[in-house]
N, C-alpha and C positions, 0 to 999 in steps of 0.2 A: 444485674450481673451478666446476663446473656447478651444484652446489648453492648456491654463493654467488650466482650469477647468478639462479637460480630464486627465491631468497629476496629478492633485490633487486626482481625483478618483482612479487612478492607484496606487498612493502612499498609499492612505487609505486602499485599498484592500490588499496591501502587508503587511501593519502594522497589519491588523486583521487576516492574514493567520495563520492557526494552523498546528502543526505537530501531526499526529494521529499515535500512536504506536500500532502495531499489532504483537503479539508474534507468531512465526511459530515453532511449535513442542516443546514448553516449557514443556507441560504436556502431552506428547503423541502425537497421530495423531490428533492434534487440532490447529485451528487458534483461537487465543484469544486476543480480542473479535472476534467473527465470524460475527458480524453485527455492522456496524458503520455508522454514518452520517458524511458527509463532504461537504464543500462549495468550490466554485471555488477558486483556488489559494492555497488551503490547500495541505499539503504533506503527503502522506501515507508512513510511515516508518516501513517496515517489519523487525523485529528482528529475526535472525535465531539462533536456539539452537542445541545442539549435536544430531546426528542421521542422518543428511543429508536430506534436504528438498528443495523445490523450490516453487515459486509463479508464476502462469500463469493466465493471464486474460482470463476468460472463457465466456460461453454463457448459459443463462438459459435454452434454448431449447436443447442444446447439452452439457450436463455436461462432464467435464474431457477432453474437446477439446478446443483448442485456439479459441477465438471469431473471429479472422481474422488473416491475414498475419502480421498485425501490433500489435497484442496482446502483452502486456508487458510480459517479462519472465526474471526472476532473475538468471537463471542458477541454478545448483545444489550446494547448500552451506551447509557445515558442520560447524555450528557455535560453539561458546563456551558457557559455563554455564551462562555467563553474557549477552548473546545476543548482542555482540558488532558488529557482522557482519550484515549489514543492506542493504536493497534494497529500494531506494527512488523513489516514483512515484508521479508526480504532478497531481493534480485533475484539469482537464480542463473544466468540466461541471458537472452538478448535475444528469446526467443519472446514472442508476444502473451500478455498476461495480462488476461483479461476478469473483471470483478467486478460484484457487485450487492448491494443490500440485500434481505435475506430476510424482513423484518418485514412482515406483512400483505400489502397490495397495492402496496408500495413499488416492487418491481422492475417490474411491468407499468406502473406510473405513470411509468417512465422513470428511476428511481434506479439507474443503471448507469454503468460506466466501463471504461476500457481502458488498459493500458500497452503501448507499442510496437505499435500497430495497424498491420496491413499495408495497403498501398494499395488492395487489393481488398476489404477488410473494415473499414469505418469505424465510428466510434462511432454515427453516425446509423443505419447498418444494424442494429447490435446493439440499439439502443434501439427501433427499429421492430419487430424480431423479438420483443423482450421484451413489447411491448404485446399480442401475441397469445398469450403464454404462459398456459396454463391451470393450471399447477401451479407453486408456489414452494416450494423446499425448502432446508434447511441441514443441515450435519453435526450430530451429536448433542452435540458439545462443542467448546470452543475448541481450535484446532490450527493449525499452520503459521506461527505468529508469536508475538509477545509483547505482552501487554496491560500498559500502564504509564501513568504520568503525566509530563507535561513542563510547562515554563513556557507562558504564554499564546502561542497560535499567532500568527505574524505573516503567514501566508498566502504566504510565499515559500520557495523551496528554499535550503538552505545547503550549504556545501561540506564540512562535517564528517560523516564516516561513523560507523558503529557504532551501538550501542544508546544510547538516550537515558538520561541519568542521572536517577534518581528515588529517593525514599525508600520508595515503595510500588510493587511490580511483581508480575506473575504470569506464570509460564511458560505457554505455549500448551497444554501437556499437563496442567496442574494446575488447581486451583480459582482463580477470579478473586477478587481481594481485594475485600471489601465497601467498603473505603475508596476504591476506584477506580471501581467500577461500582454504580450504584443499581439495585435489583432491579426488573425489568420482569416483571410477572405476567400470566398469561393470554395468553401469546404462543406459539402453536404453531410448531413448526419446519417444518411443512408446511401450506400453505393452497392453496385452489383458487378459481378465479373468473376472470372476463373482465377484460382489462386496460383501463386508462383512458389517455387521451391524455397524452403527455408535454408538460411546460411548460418544461423547461429547454433553453436554447440550448447548442449544442456549444461546448466550450472546449478549449484545448490549452495545454500548458506544457512547458518543458524545464528541467533543473536550472540554477541560477544560476551561470554560468561566471565572473562577476566575483569571486565569493567564493573562487575557486581560485587567485588570484594568489600568495598566500602559500604555498599547497601546491606550486606549480610550483618555487619556490625550494628548498623542502625536497626535492623530487624531484631537482632538479639536484645537490644535495649528495649525495644517496644514490647517484646515478649515478657521481659522482666516486669515492666510497668503493668502489663496486662495481668500478670500473676498477682501483683499487689492489689489490683482492683478486685480480683476474684476473692482473695483472702480477706480483704476488708469488707466486701459485700456480704 
């Protein structure tokens, strides 16, 4: 009986998962939106645009450096005008997730973002700290997520969870498909230098709740089925 209830809860969580779209470099050295809220089970979908960028999981106390040896890293991606090259990261908890672009001086220039920022540590605080970062680093290889391609980005969040469907994909622990990512040469994983002033205004977004109306109906049906399991058990 208890396993039936646990399974029902897991299914309900999957039904309510949201995909949160974040544009990387669509309008210059900016993550847009640069501050979002996410729940456990949601998927962060970073869309890459032309120019060559990356996404690295950082640390508030040490901007422009990986948060740990397990920090997610997209690799360097030169996307297209539609943002069809993406990096997917599953949200495992509601702790703050700070991230930045590790290419050149992009991080000190303000190309940073956060998921679930606490009230006492804002995106503005993180961006200001990044401006003073003397070193920018990234993990040695893609990890912590999946690089793939999707349809043209619409700039909004959807209610559908899970990995995006695509004919070409690459796991985070393996080589990235050349059909997804254009080669970016002469790009060191570590750079040093003084930061420049940020030009991006702060932005925030939350998953689109309107798209979850159909999911609620499915969840209601699952709840009824779960109740029958309990009654029969």
